[in-house]
C-alpha positions as CSV (number, residue, x, y, z in Angstrom):
1,M,78.4,37.0,85.9
2,L,76.5,38.4,83.0
3,G,79.6,40.5,82.1
4,F,81.7,37.3,81.7
5,I,79.0,35.8,79.4
6,I,78.8,38.9,77.3
7,D,82.6,39.0,77.1
8,G,82.6,35.5,75.8
9,I,80.0,36.4,73.1
10,V,82.1,39.4,72.0
11,R,85.2,37.3,71.8
12,F,83.3,34.6,69.8
13,Y,82.1,37.4,67.4
14,V,85.6,38.6,66.8
15,R,86.8,35.0,66.0
16,L,83.8,34.3,63.8
17,K,84.1,37.5,61.8
18,Y,87.8,37.1,61.0
19,H,87.4,33.4,60.2
20,L,84.6,34.3,57.8
21,I,86.6,37.1,56.1
22,L,89.8,35.1,55.8
23,T,88.1,32.1,54.3
24,M,86.3,34.3,51.8
25,T,89.2,36.3,50.5
26,D,89.3,34.0,47.5
27,R,86.8,35.5,45.0
28,T,85.9,32.0,43.9
29,Q,84.4,31.3,47.4
30,C,82.2,34.4,47.7
31,K,80.8,36.8,45.1
32,M,82.4,40.2,45.4
33,E,80.5,43.3,44.2
34,T,82.2,46.1,42.4
35,T,82.6,49.2,44.5
36,A,82.1,52.9,43.6
37,D,84.9,54.2,45.9
38,E,87.2,53.3,48.7
39,Y,84.4,53.6,51.3
40,D,82.1,51.0,49.8
41,V,82.0,47.5,51.2
42,P,82.7,44.9,48.4
43,W,80.9,42.0,50.0
44,S,77.6,40.7,48.7
45,L,74.3,40.7,50.7
46,A,74.9,37.0,51.5
47,V,77.8,38.1,53.7
48,T,76.7,41.5,55.0
49,I,73.2,40.5,56.1
50,P,74.2,37.7,58.5
51,L,77.1,39.7,59.8
52,G,75.0,42.8,60.2
53,I,72.4,40.9,62.3
54,Y,75.0,39.3,64.4
55,E,77.0,42.5,65.0
56,S,73.8,44.4,65.9
57,S,72.8,41.7,68.4
58,V,76.3,41.8,70.0
59,T,76.1,45.6,70.1
60,V,72.8,45.5,72.0
61,L,74.0,42.8,74.4
62,G,77.4,44.5,74.9
63,V,75.8,47.9,75.8
64,F,72.6,47.0,77.7
65,G,73.8,43.8,79.2
66,N,76.9,45.4,80.8
67,A,75.0,48.6,81.7
68,L,72.5,46.4,83.5
69,V,75.4,44.8,85.4
70,L,76.7,48.2,86.5
71,F,73.3,49.5,87.4
72,L,72.3,46.5,89.5
73,S,75.6,46.3,91.3
74,I,75.8,50.0,92.1
75,R,72.1,50.8,92.7
76,Y,70.9,47.6,94.4
77,D,74.1,45.7,95.3
78,A,72.8,42.7,93.4
79,L,76.1,41.0,92.9
80,K,77.0,39.3,96.1
81,L,80.8,39.7,95.9
82,D,83.4,41.3,98.1
83,D,84.3,44.9,97.3
84,V,87.5,44.0,95.5
85,S,85.9,41.4,93.3
86,L,83.0,43.7,92.6
87,L,85.4,46.5,91.5
88,F,87.1,44.1,89.0
89,V,83.8,42.9,87.6
90,Q,82.5,46.4,87.2
91,N,85.8,47.3,85.4
92,L,85.1,44.4,83.0
93,A,81.6,45.7,82.3
94,I,83.0,49.2,81.5
95,T,85.6,47.8,79.1
96,D,83.0,45.7,77.4
97,I,80.8,48.8,76.8
98,L,83.8,50.8,75.6
99,Y,84.9,48.1,73.2
100,T,81.4,47.7,71.9
101,F,81.1,51.5,71.1
102,I,84.6,51.7,69.7
103,R,84.9,48.6,67.6
104,I,81.7,46.6,67.2
105,L,79.2,49.4,66.7
106,P,81.0,51.1,63.8
107,S,81.5,47.7,62.2
108,A,77.8,46.9,62.5
109,V,76.8,50.3,61.0
110,T,79.3,49.8,58.1
111,T,78.1,46.3,57.5
112,I,74.4,47.2,57.4
113,A,75.0,50.3,55.2
114,K,77.5,48.5,53.0
115,R,79.6,51.6,53.2
116,Y,81.6,53.5,55.8
117,I,79.4,56.4,56.7
118,L,81.0,57.5,60.0
119,E,83.3,60.5,60.3
120,E,87.1,60.3,60.2
121,V,87.2,61.0,63.9
122,Y,85.3,57.8,64.6
123,C,87.6,56.0,62.3
124,F,90.6,57.2,64.3
125,V,89.0,56.2,67.6
126,S,88.1,52.8,66.3
127,A,91.5,52.1,64.8
128,Q,93.7,53.6,67.5
129,L,91.8,53.1,70.7
130,H,90.2,49.7,70.5
131,F,93.4,48.1,71.7
132,I,92.9,49.7,75.2
133,P,89.6,48.2,76.4
134,A,90.5,44.9,74.8
135,T,93.8,44.8,76.8
136,V,92.1,46.1,80.0
137,N,89.7,43.2,79.7
138,I,92.4,40.6,79.6
139,L,94.5,42.2,82.4
140,T,91.4,42.5,84.6
141,I,90.6,38.8,84.2
142,L,94.2,38.1,85.2
143,A,93.7,40.3,88.3
144,I,90.5,38.4,89.2
145,T,92.2,35.1,88.7
146,A,95.3,36.1,90.8
147,Y,93.0,37.5,93.5
148,R,91.1,34.3,93.7
149,L,94.4,32.4,94.0
150,R,95.5,34.7,96.8
151,L,92.3,34.0,98.7
152,L,93.0,30.3,98.6
153,T,96.7,30.2,99.4
154,P,98.6,31.3,102.5
155,P,98.3,33.7,104.2
156,Y,94.7,33.8,102.8
157,R,94.5,37.6,102.9
158,K,92.3,39.9,100.9
159,I,93.6,43.2,99.5
160,S,92.2,46.6,100.4
161,I,89.8,48.4,98.1
162,T,92.4,51.1,97.8
163,A,95.0,48.6,96.5
164,A,92.4,47.3,94.1
165,K,91.8,50.7,92.7
166,I,95.5,51.3,92.2
167,I,95.7,47.9,90.4
168,V,92.8,49.0,88.1
169,A,94.5,52.3,87.4
170,L,97.8,50.6,86.6
171,I,95.9,48.2,84.3
172,W,94.5,51.1,82.2
173,M,97.9,52.7,82.1
174,L,99.6,49.5,80.9
175,A,96.9,48.9,78.4
176,S,97.5,52.3,76.8
177,T,101.1,51.6,75.9
178,G,100.3,50.0,72.6
179,T,98.2,52.9,71.5
180,A,100.8,55.4,72.8
181,I,103.5,53.7,70.7
182,S,101.3,53.6,67.6
183,L,100.5,57.3,67.9
184,S,104.2,58.2,68.7
185,Y,105.1,56.9,65.2
186,K,102.3,59.2,63.8
187,S,100.4,56.3,62.4
188,T,97.2,57.1,60.4
189,S,93.8,55.5,60.5
190,D,92.4,54.0,57.3
191,F,89.3,52.2,56.3
192,Y,89.7,48.7,54.8
193,P,86.7,47.8,52.7
194,L,87.5,44.1,52.7
195,L,87.6,43.9,56.5
196,M,84.8,46.5,56.9
197,K,86.7,48.3,59.6
198,C,89.3,51.0,60.2
199,R,92.8,50.0,61.0
200,S,96.0,51.7,62.2
201,S,98.8,52.1,59.7
202,W,101.3,50.6,62.2
203,I,100.6,47.2,60.7
204,E,102.3,48.3,57.5
205,N,105.2,50.0,59.3
206,K,108.0,47.5,60.1
207,E,109.6,49.6,62.8
208,T,106.3,50.3,64.5
209,K,105.1,46.8,64.0
210,V,108.0,45.3,66.0
211,S,107.5,47.6,68.9
212,V,103.7,47.1,69.0
213,M,104.0,43.4,68.6
214,F,106.5,43.3,71.5
215,V,104.0,45.2,73.7
216,I,101.2,42.9,72.6
217,G,103.2,39.9,73.6
218,L,104.0,41.4,77.0
219,I,100.6,42.7,78.0
220,I,98.3,40.3,76.1
221,I,99.9,37.0,75.3
222,L,101.8,36.6,78.6
223,P,98.7,37.6,80.8
224,M,96.6,35.0,78.8
225,L,99.2,32.3,79.6
226,L,99.2,33.3,83.3
227,I,95.4,33.2,83.3
228,I,95.5,29.6,82.1
229,I,98.2,28.7,84.6
230,F,96.4,30.3,87.5
231,S,93.1,28.7,86.5
232,V,94.7,25.3,86.5
233,I,96.2,25.9,89.9
234,L,92.8,27.1,91.2
235,S,91.0,24.0,89.9
236,F,93.6,21.8,91.5
237,I,93.3,23.6,94.9
238,T,89.5,23.5,94.9
239,M,89.5,19.8,94.0
240,K,92.0,19.2,96.8
241,R,89.8,21.1,99.3
242,S,86.5,19.7,98.2
243,K,84.6,18.2,101.1
244,P,81.7,15.7,101.0
245,G,78.2,17.1,101.3
246,R,75.3,15.6,103.2
247,N,74.2,13.5,100.2
248,G,77.7,12.1,99.9
249,H,78.7,14.1,96.9
250,S,81.6,16.5,96.9
251,A,80.9,20.2,97.3
252,L,83.6,22.6,96.2
253,I,84.6,25.5,98.4
254,P,83.6,28.8,96.7
255,L,86.4,30.8,95.3
256,L,84.9,34.2,96.3
C-alpha cells in the first residue's frame, strides 16, 4: 500500500504548488526578482527554498518508495495480494516513478537552481509525456476499484492474469492519446519561468486545446467520477456484508 500513500503525496504536491503559484501571481503578494533571461526563475528565495525542499522530498519518496514496492513484491512476494491486484499495484508504482522523473525531478532541479538548466530534450519529455503516467495512474486505480467490485458482486469471479495484462496494455495505449494529439498538431515545448516548468504549446492553440480537453474529459474526468461511484458502491456492499466478530464488533469482509 506504500504506492498508494506516495501517490497521495505526489497529488498533494501538485495541488499545493499550483495553489501557491496562483495565489502569488499578484506581485504585491510576493516579491519578484528581475531575471536575466527567459530561463531564470523570477521567484524570491522565500518561495523557491520551501518548494525546493518539498519537491526534493517528493522526488526521493516517489523514486525509492515505489522502487521498494516493486523490489519487495517481485523479489520477496511481500505484498499478499492475488496476481491481478499485484499487477495493478506494480503498474501504479511504475507510473509513480515515471511521473517523478518526468515532471517532479526537473521541477525540483529548476527550483533549487533558480534557473532551467536541463536540456531541451528533457523539456520536451517533461512537457509532452507527463500526461501519460498521470493518466495511467488514474485508469489503473479505476481498474483496481472495478476489479474489487467484480469480486464482491455475482458471479464473484476473478479475471485471469492474461486479461489483466491486456487491460494494463490498453490503459497505456489510451493514456497516450492526449500526447499523440498534441504531437500531431506539432506543438512545441517551452519553459515558463513563472510556473518553473516546461509546458506544451497546445494550451495556446485553440484547435488543439479543444481536442486535448475532450480527451482529458474522456480518460481522466470520467474515470475519476467512476472511481467515486464504484468506491461508494464498494463501501455500501462491505457494510451490508459486515458480520459481528467475537467481541461483538462488526468486522468487514476484506475486499481483496
